[in-house]
C-alpha positions, 0 to 999 in steps of 0.5 A: 137496864137497857132493853135487851130485845131492842138491842138484839133488833138493832144488831140484827138490822145492822147485820142485815145491812152489812150483808146487803152491802157485801152482796152488791146492792144496786147503786140506788140501794147502796146510798140508802143502805150506807146511810143507815149502816153509818148511822147504826155503826156507833150504836152497835159499837156501844152495844158490843162494849156493853155486852163485853162489860156484862160478860167480863163481870159475869166471868169475874163473879164466877171466879169467886167460887174458885179459891185460886181466882177469888182474890183476883175477882175481888180486885176486878169486880169493883172496877167492873161494877163502877164501869157498867153504869158509865157504859150503860149511859153511853149506850142510852145516849147512842140509842136516842134518835139523832137530829139529822141536821146536827152535822150540818153547817148553820146560818146564823142571824142576829137582829137587835130587839127592844132597846134602840141603839143599845140593842144594836150595839149588843147585837154587835157584841153577840156577833163578835162572841160567836166569831170568837167561839167559832175561831176557838172550835176551828170553824169557818165563820163568814159574814154573808150580809151585814147592816151597820147602825150609825153608832157602829152596832148591828141592824142585822147580820147573817153569817154562814158557819162551817165545821164539825158539829156546828148546828149541833152546838149552835142550835141552843143559841136560838132565842132572845138574848137580854142585856143589862148594862149602862149604855155608852149613850147614857150620861147619868149612869143608869142601867138599861135593859135591851135585847137581841134575837138570834136565829140558828138555821141548819144549812139546806142543800138543793137536794133537800127541797125543790124551790120552783122558779115560779115560787120566787120573785127576784128583784135587783136594786141599788146597793148602799155603799159607805159613802164618798168614792166607795158608793156602789152605783150599780144595781147589784143588790138582790132581793128574793121573795118566796111567794107562797110564804112571803119570806123576803131575803136580801143580799147587797154585796158587790157581786150580783151573782154572789148576791143571788147565791147568798140569798138563795142559800139563806132562803133554802135554810129558812124554808128547810127550818119551816119544814122541820118546825112543821114536822116537829110540831106534828110530833110534839105539841110542847116543842116550845117548852123544850131546850133548844126549841129555837123560838126567837120570842123566848128569852133564853139568856140574860147578860148582866154587866154590872154584876159580871153575871150570865144566866141561862133561864132554860136550865137556871144556869148562872155563871159569874164569868161574863167577860169570858162568855163574851170572849167566846167561852160558850162550851160550859153553857152549851155542854149544860144545855146539851146534857139537859136536852139529852136527859129530857129525851132519855126520859121521853124515850123511857131509857 
């Protein structure tokens, strides 16, 4: 049962915010009040639906004593009793604290781990997997920085993903992805194990954190081109070092101005995530054990090509549809991870 006193407090707070906004608050107050009002609106809608369902059931139960209404009551009550648990669950989920970053775009970083050339090739496969997933969801996927290996794999890649609920979905992809397959470079057909790491950072805006000019050092350097007439002979690449943390970000597109924008965008995202980690660590000492912790040292998933199998180790989910997964069909996995994450949070909140 959802605690009614808590529901009453939320409804009263919502009504207060509504009254304040209608009364004409100051511009500074309006922004803060509107944000809280928008955040509470879906919760209050779920509370109203829950109360209507309880009222409907109480009314139908009252009909049982009326001979003329008893048949209708016996017909309606099973349907109402079946609906209330569903409405209660939707309300519990609405009551969970929201991650303010869920609605943000994301910075996606992929790097090869152990496994040499095969790891770099697998990193390229992961990049294509996420590109296809983004395309299927109607998201915009822009590669900001990419370094290609000699065999066509990925030494490192940074991408910007924009769309509805991007970070809410992609944050579960952060961690170490392991692959088991026969590499193209393996002449004897032996299965090798390689890995690649994925980082998913919520995009940070300039208003989220201030980076003093004194905290960064910006260096320009010569970009490496594709060879021949395509060699970039201008000092357009940019490297930004954040002096307090030692974080280094580089961008080597053709435009130096664009490189500064990209490098600052990635730097803001990394610093924003550091601050989120610091706050989360203060709230929960066992954050690394939670689903979607984003710890890149954590092996989250294995892709076994000989068996056509994908296993997500966080929730012991195994799918024998590896080809579809690598083609960007990730919703089944991410939906399961979200459900597990919600179940953990419901248990922690006592709902």
